[in-house]
C-alpha positions as semicolon CSV with decimal commas, in nm:
position;residue;x (nm);y (nm);z (nm)
1;M;-1,510;-5,049;14,074
2;N;-1,443;-4,694;14,194
3;R;-1,419;-4,578;13,833
4;I;-1,763;-4,724;13,756
5;I;-1,902;-4,553;14,068
6;E;-1,763;-4,216;13,958
7;K;-1,901;-4,250;13,605
8;S;-2,242;-4,363;13,733
9;A;-2,256;-4,065;13,968
10;F;-2,161;-3,831;13,682
11;L;-2,435;-3,969;13,453
12;F;-2,688;-3,971;13,736
13;L;-2,641;-3,599;13,806
14;L;-2,604;-3,503;13,439
15;F;-2,924;-3,661;13,306
16;L;-3,151;-3,613;13,609
17;P;-3,348;-3,317;13,466
18;I;-3,292;-3,398;13,099
19;I;-3,359;-3,771;13,050
20;P;-3,459;-3,904;13,395
21;W;-3,474;-4,269;13,287
22;I;-3,103;-4,271;13,200
23;S;-3,039;-4,109;13,537
24;Y;-3,245;-4,372;13,723
25;L;-3,057;-4,652;13,547
26;S;-2,727;-4,490;13,646
27;F;-2,859;-4,457;14,001
28;F;-2,930;-4,832;14,026
29;I;-2,583;-4,911;13,889
30;L;-2,437;-4,664;14,139
31;I;-2,619;-4,833;14,428
32;F;-2,510;-5,181;14,319
33;C;-2,145;-5,086;14,269
34;F;-2,136;-4,881;14,587
35;I;-2,256;-5,177;14,792
36;R;-2,009;-5,410;14,622
37;S;-1,714;-5,176;14,669
38;Q;-1,547;-5,211;15,007
39;N;-1,299;-4,929;14,958
40;S;-1,543;-4,656;14,855
41;V;-1,629;-4,553;15,209
42;D;-1,470;-4,557;15,549
43;S;-1,759;-4,730;15,725
44;H;-1,640;-4,649;16,077
45;K;-1,615;-4,275;16,011
46;F;-1,926;-4,272;15,796
47;R;-2,140;-4,423;16,072
48;H;-2,038;-4,137;16,297
49;I;-2,150;-3,852;16,072
50;T;-2,372;-3,661;16,315
51;L;-2,619;-3,562;16,045
52;N;-2,703;-3,930;15,985
53;Y;-2,889;-3,953;16,316
54;Y;-3,122;-3,674;16,209
55;V;-3,178;-3,859;15,881
56;Y;-3,293;-4,166;16,075
57;G;-3,526;-3,946;16,279
58;L;-3,678;-3,795;15,964
59;L;-3,726;-4,138;15,806
60;G;-3,892;-4,261;16,124
61;T;-4,139;-3,973;16,158
62;V;-4,235;-3,989;15,790
63;F;-4,288;-4,367;15,821
64;L;-4,514;-4,296;16,119
65;S;-4,727;-4,071;15,898
66;C;-4,759;-4,359;15,650
67;I;-4,874;-4,598;15,924
68;F;-5,156;-4,360;16,026
69;S;-5,228;-4,242;15,671
70;I;-5,578;-4,201;15,530
71;N;-5,454;-4,403;15,231
72;K;-5,189;-4,649;15,350
73;P;-5,108;-4,813;15,011
74;L;-5,053;-4,471;14,852
75;S;-4,839;-4,344;15,140
76;L;-4,627;-4,659;15,166
77;G;-4,566;-4,645;14,791
78;A;-4,462;-4,281;14,822
79;Y;-4,238;-4,379;15,114
80;L;-4,043;-4,621;14,895
81;L;-3,959;-4,330;14,665
82;F;-3,884;-4,114;14,970
83;I;-3,626;-4,372;15,081
84;C;-3,450;-4,326;14,745
85;Y;-3,378;-3,966;14,847
86;F;-3,179;-4,084;15,146
87;V;-3,009;-4,364;14,958
88;S;-2,865;-4,093;14,732
89;Y;-2,774;-3,889;15,042
90;F;-2,587;-4,178;15,207
91;I;-2,396;-4,264;14,889
92;F;-2,274;-3,910;14,826
93;A;-2,209;-3,844;15,196
94;S;-1,933;-4,105;15,178
95;G;-1,714;-3,829;15,037
96;G;-1,545;-4,046;14,777
97;F;-1,629;-3,840;14,469
98;P;-1,396;-3,597;14,285
99;T;-1,506;-3,235;14,314
100;K;-1,437;-3,130;13,956
101;K;-1,630;-3,417;13,795
102;I;-1,931;-3,371;14,022
103;A;-1,932;-2,993;13,969
104;N;-1,898;-3,032;13,592
105;A;-2,189;-3,277;13,582
106;I;-2,411;-3,037;13,776
107;V;-2,319;-2,722;13,580
108;L;-2,333;-2,899;13,244
109;S;-2,674;-3,043;13,334
110;G;-2,807;-2,697;13,420
111;L;-2,657;-2,549;13,103
112;I;-2,816;-2,810;12,877
113;L;-3,148;-2,765;13,055
114;A;-3,140;-2,386;13,016
115;V;-3,049;-2,408;12,646
116;I;-3,327;-2,660;12,575
117;G;-3,576;-2,444;12,764
118;I;-3,482;-2,129;12,570
119;V;-3,487;-2,307;12,233
120;L;-3,829;-2,461;12,303
121;Y;-3,958;-2,121;12,412
122;L;-3,835;-1,948;12,097
123;M;-3,966;-2,225;11,870
124;D;-4,298;-2,254;12,055
125;F;-4,259;-2,631;12,013
126;T;-4,461;-2,898;12,193
127;F;-4,410;-3,274;12,188
128;V;-4,586;-3,528;12,411
129;F;-4,534;-3,905;12,410
130;E;-4,727;-4,127;12,651
131;R;-4,716;-4,505;12,653
132;E;-4,803;-4,707;12,966
133;F;-4,573;-4,576;13,245
134;L;-4,345;-4,386;13,004
135;R;-4,415;-4,016;12,962
136;I;-4,196;-3,776;12,764
137;R;-4,297;-3,413;12,731
138;F;-4,122;-3,124;12,561
139;G;-4,301;-2,793;12,549
140;P;-4,265;-2,414;12,559
141;L;-4,141;-2,276;12,891
142;T;-4,114;-2,622;13,043
143;S;-3,797;-2,779;12,904
144;T;-3,778;-3,149;12,987
145;L;-3,908;-3,129;13,342
146;G;-4,263;-3,086;13,211
147;N;-4,343;-2,786;13,432
148;P;-4,203;-2,430;13,445
149;N;-4,187;-2,434;13,824
150;R;-3,981;-2,754;13,825
151;F;-3,762;-2,602;13,557
152;A;-3,702;-2,301;13,782
153;K;-3,629;-2,517;14,089
154;Y;-3,354;-2,705;13,912
155;L;-3,192;-2,383;13,794
156;V;-3,208;-2,250;14,151
157;L;-3,024;-2,563;14,268
158;T;-2,751;-2,555;14,002
159;T;-2,672;-2,188;13,934
160;P;-2,522;-2,099;14,278
161;I;-2,276;-2,387;14,239
162;A;-2,171;-2,248;13,901
163;F;-2,136;-1,902;14,055
164;A;-1,919;-2,039;14,337
165;G;-1,697;-2,209;14,080
166;L;-1,672;-1,884;13,885
167;L;-1,559;-1,690;14,193
168;F;-1,331;-1,938;14,364
169;C;-1,175;-2,160;14,096
170;K;-0,838;-2,028;13,978
171;S;-0,820;-2,201;13,641
172;L;-0,971;-2,007;13,349
173;K;-1,077;-2,338;13,193
174;E;-1,296;-2,412;13,497
175;K;-1,468;-2,075;13,460
176;V;-1,590;-2,125;13,102
177;L;-1,900;-2,335;13,178
178;P;-2,018;-2,108;13,462
179;L;-1,966;-1,797;13,248
180;V;-2,192;-1,939;12,979
181;F;-2,448;-2,097;13,212
182;I;-2,521;-1,818;13,463
183;P;-2,658;-1,557;13,215
184;L;-2,865;-1,823;13,038
185;S;-3,005;-1,937;13,372
186;F;-3,126;-1,590;13,469
187;F;-3,267;-1,535;13,120
188;S;-3,456;-1,866;13,144
189;L;-3,613;-1,768;13,476
190;W;-3,713;-1,432;13,330
191;I;-3,890;-1,576;13,024
192;I;-4,087;-1,828;13,231
193;R;-4,193;-1,540;13,460
194;S;-4,067;-1,706;13,778
195;L;-4,047;-1,426;14,032
196;G;-3,993;-1,677;14,314
197;G;-3,713;-1,841;14,118
198;V;-3,536;-1,511;14,049
199;L;-3,565;-1,409;14,416
200;A;-3,445;-1,747;14,548
201;M;-3,151;-1,760;14,306
202;S;-3,054;-1,400;14,384
203;I;-3,044;-1,474;14,757
204;A;-2,837;-1,789;14,702
205;I;-2,587;-1,608;14,480
206;L;-2,570;-1,319;14,728
207;V;-2,468;-1,569;15,000
208;V;-2,185;-1,701;14,780
209;L;-2,073;-1,344;14,712
210;W;-2,088;-1,265;15,086
211;V;-1,842;-1,547;15,158
212;K;-1,608;-1,415;14,890
213;N;-1,632;-1,043;14,966
214;K;-1,876;-0,898;15,220
215;R;-1,844;-0,539;15,099
216;V;-1,919;-0,629;14,738
217;A;-2,213;-0,844;14,851
218;L;-2,355;-0,555;15,054
219;L;-2,313;-0,319;14,756
220;V;-2,491;-0,565;14,523
221;F;-2,772;-0,601;14,778
222;V;-2,823;-0,224;14,797
223;V;-2,816;-0,196;14,416
224;G;-3,069;-0,479;14,391
225;I;-3,306;-0,310;14,636
226;G;-3,270;0,014;14,441
227;F;-3,339;-0,162;14,112
228;Y;-3,656;-0,320;14,253
229;S;-3,773;0,014;14,397
230;V;-3,742;0,181;14,057
231;N;-3,885;-0,108;13,853
232;Y;-4,123;-0,275;14,100
233;K;-4,418;-0,252;13,862
234;K;-4,232;-0,436;13,586
235;V;-4,094;-0,693;13,829
236;N;-4,436;-0,763;13,980
237;R;-4,567;-0,848;13,634
238;L;-4,370;-1,172;13,659
239;T;-4,650;-1,312;13,873
240;S;-5,029;-1,287;13,856
241;K;-5,267;-1,167;14,126
242;R;-5,484;-1,473;14,069
243;S;-5,196;-1,711;14,138
244;A;-5,100;-1,519;14,450
245;M;-5,457;-1,519;14,584
246;E;-5,497;-1,892;14,523
247;R;-5,188;-1,959;14,734
248;V;-5,298;-1,722;15,009
249;N;-5,645;-1,881;15,022
250;T;-5,491;-2,228;15,040
251;L;-5,278;-2,129;15,339
252;K;-5,569;-1,944;15,497
253;Y;-5,856;-2,192;15,452
254;V;-5,731;-2,539;15,349
255;V;-5,408;-2,596;15,544
256;P;-5,550;-2,502;15,889
257;K;-5,840;-2,746;15,846
258;M;-5,608;-3,027;15,742
259;F;-5,367;-2,962;16,028
260;K;-5,646;-2,937;16,284
261;A;-5,791;-3,271;16,171
262;R;-5,454;-3,455;16,191
263;P;-5,196;-3,246;16,380
264;I;-4,947;-3,511;16,498
265;T;-4,880;-3,748;16,207
266;G;-5,066;-3,574;15,924
267;C;-5,277;-3,730;15,652
268;G;-4,991;-3,944;15,521
269;L;-4,712;-3,899;15,270
270;G;-4,855;-3,836;14,922
271;A;-5,215;-3,808;15,047
272;Y;-5,244;-3,428;15,044
273;R;-5,476;-3,406;14,744
274;E;-5,720;-3,667;14,872
275;F;-5,740;-3,515;15,220
276;A;-5,760;-3,155;15,092
277;L;-6,069;-3,241;14,887
278;K;-6,233;-3,380;15,202
279;C;-6,143;-3,083;15,418
280;D;-6,219;-2,807;15,167
281;K;-6,567;-2,884;15,041
282;E;-6,624;-2,513;14,970
283;N;-6,339;-2,528;14,715
284;K;-6,164;-2,217;14,850
285;G;-5,805;-2,320;14,780
286;L;-5,572;-2,544;14,581
287;H;-5,602;-2,919;14,632
288;Y;-5,315;-3,081;14,441
289;H;-5,053;-2,928;14,675
290;A;-5,024;-2,639;14,921
291;H;-4,789;-2,425;14,707
292;N;-4,576;-2,400;15,020
293;M;-4,327;-2,674;15,100
294;Y;-4,352;-2,634;15,477
295;A;-4,731;-2,621;15,491
296;H;-4,750;-2,916;15,251
297;Y;-4,534;-3,142;15,466
298;L;-4,705;-3,019;15,782
299;C;-5,031;-3,149;15,636
300;E;-4,882;-3,477;15,508
301;T;-4,645;-3,571;15,792
302;G;-4,783;-3,367;16,082
303;I;-4,592;-3,160;16,331
304;L;-4,354;-3,450;16,400
305;G;-4,251;-3,485;16,035
306;L;-4,209;-3,111;15,978
307;L;-4,001;-3,064;16,292
308;A;-3,780;-3,359;16,197
309;F;-3,734;-3,213;15,847
310;L;-3,646;-2,866;15,981
311;L;-3,410;-3,015;16,240
312;F;-3,232;-3,215;15,968
313;L;-3,190;-2,903;15,755
314;G;-3,086;-2,695;16,055
315;M;-2,812;-2,941;16,148
316;F;-2,695;-2,954;15,786
317;F;-2,645;-2,576;15,781
318;Y;-2,491;-2,581;16,129
319;H;-2,225;-2,837;16,034
320;S;-2,158;-2,674;15,695
321;I;-2,111;-2,327;15,846
322;R;-1,898;-2,468;16,127
323;F;-1,678;-2,639;15,869
324;L;-1,637;-2,318;15,667
325;R;-1,547;-2,118;15,976
326;S;-1,301;-2,380;16,101
327;Q;-1,117;-2,381;15,766
328;K;-1,119;-2,004;15,713
329;K;-0,739;-1,967;15,711
330;Q;-0,696;-2,255;15,465
331;F;-0,967;-2,145;15,223
332;Q;-0,752;-2,125;14,909
333;T;-0,582;-2,462;14,971
334;L;-0,897;-2,672;15,006
335;D;-1,027;-2,816;14,679
336;N;-1,379;-2,881;14,809
337;K;-1,454;-2,569;15,010
338;W;-1,590;-2,366;14,720
339;F;-1,833;-2,648;14,643
340;V;-1,949;-2,651;15,006
341;V;-2,023;-2,278;14,975
342;G;-2,209;-2,323;14,644
343;G;-2,397;-2,635;14,753
344;M;-2,506;-2,484;15,083
345;S;-2,626;-2,170;14,901
346;S;-2,818;-2,382;14,649
347;I;-3,000;-2,566;14,927
348;L;-3,081;-2,232;15,093
349;G;-3,212;-2,098;14,761
350;L;-3,451;-2,389;14,718
351;L;-3,573;-2,353;15,076
352;V;-3,651;-1,987;15,005
353;Y;-3,834;-2,094;14,689
354;G;-4,022;-2,343;14,908
355;I;-4,218;-2,055;15,060
356;S;-4,418;-2,035;14,736
357;E;-4,377;-2,391;14,601
358;T;-4,358;-2,754;14,708
359;C;-4,007;-2,836;14,600
360;I;-3,901;-3,195;14,665
361;D;-4,220;-3,389;14,590
362;Y;-4,108;-3,434;14,227
363;L;-3,865;-3,730;14,213
364;P;-3,579;-3,576;14,003
365;I;-3,579;-3,256;14,211
366;G;-3,595;-3,448;14,539
367;L;-3,313;-3,681;14,436
368;F;-3,093;-3,390;14,338
369;F;-3,176;-3,197;14,658
370;F;-3,074;-3,481;14,892
371;S;-2,780;-3,583;14,673
372;L;-2,650;-3,228;14,701
373;I;-2,685;-3,236;15,080
374;G;-2,492;-3,564;15,077
375;I;-2,217;-3,421;14,852
376;V;-2,169;-3,116;15,076
377;T;-2,173;-3,334;15,389
378;G;-1,921;-3,574;15,237
379;Y;-1,684;-3,299;15,127
380;S;-1,704;-3,128;15,468
381;R;-1,622;-3,454;15,644
382;K;-1,342;-3,538;15,403
383;E;-1,164;-3,204;15,448
384;S;-1,221;-3,205;15,824
């Protein structure tokens, strides 16, 4: 049973951005086998993971937003998908998964995604298939996630893990995939003109480098600032003034009206677009989402939901950093520590990217985000 669980987890992480339906099928198999297996998790210890209590608080506050939603059927449907995020978190937080297989699945997934994205960009190829609920889209700059911003988010989540493996793994064989993937990842972000993605990934990688060697990290930071100072005009071409102004206007005109109308529980999970159209009759900003993860969830789940989300993330970083500091002398002897460094940096990178994008509203990205939090939590608990 444990072998099936490991293989299902591998396929789930591998195919999540490439062929999501295979990943979802693997996810259901993983859930079924995980429940059936009695040896896959130490239930007594697992119940006492401190972070779990903050998960329950987040689930409760988001459910409250659904109860008081402007569109209850829509919000409750979105909540069912939201629960899937935490199912993935709880499964991976059990800590029963081998580091190398999980890391290989993540890095290989990012590598395949980057290669597909570059090939589609060079070929200028577009393919769309839509039939009932099934939608498959391949196109220039989008890879298989159907959107360049989603493409960038997934690379931001996977590349720091590859970089951590490159720095901390001793075996040359384990460094091959990261060596191939990291340059392709940065090149992919450059050709899709994702300034936010490049910035978020650079910060995440800098954090990994800081853990390895603070002096080198500081030197790279200074060089990076110097590079931007010399080439700021070229770098700023990665984004458009129109896009920037649309986001500023949304935060300036639309979000305050929505928050003022429903400050405590928000308009309801998944109901941002509907409520934004009601609040912004002058059409001054963007209505499909806020282009800012924190403002978006403030509008949808209110101040209660946003605070619960930030508290959950804050406690995740607190426990991860505390674990790293407590194991400082045993760094080289712990198999999982490098993954904790890479995973924590990846989460930080996506949160930085969240300043200019809503990051976890898309199911594959959200599943990977919370799965990664679960993996890091599980590894920290296991080594502790």
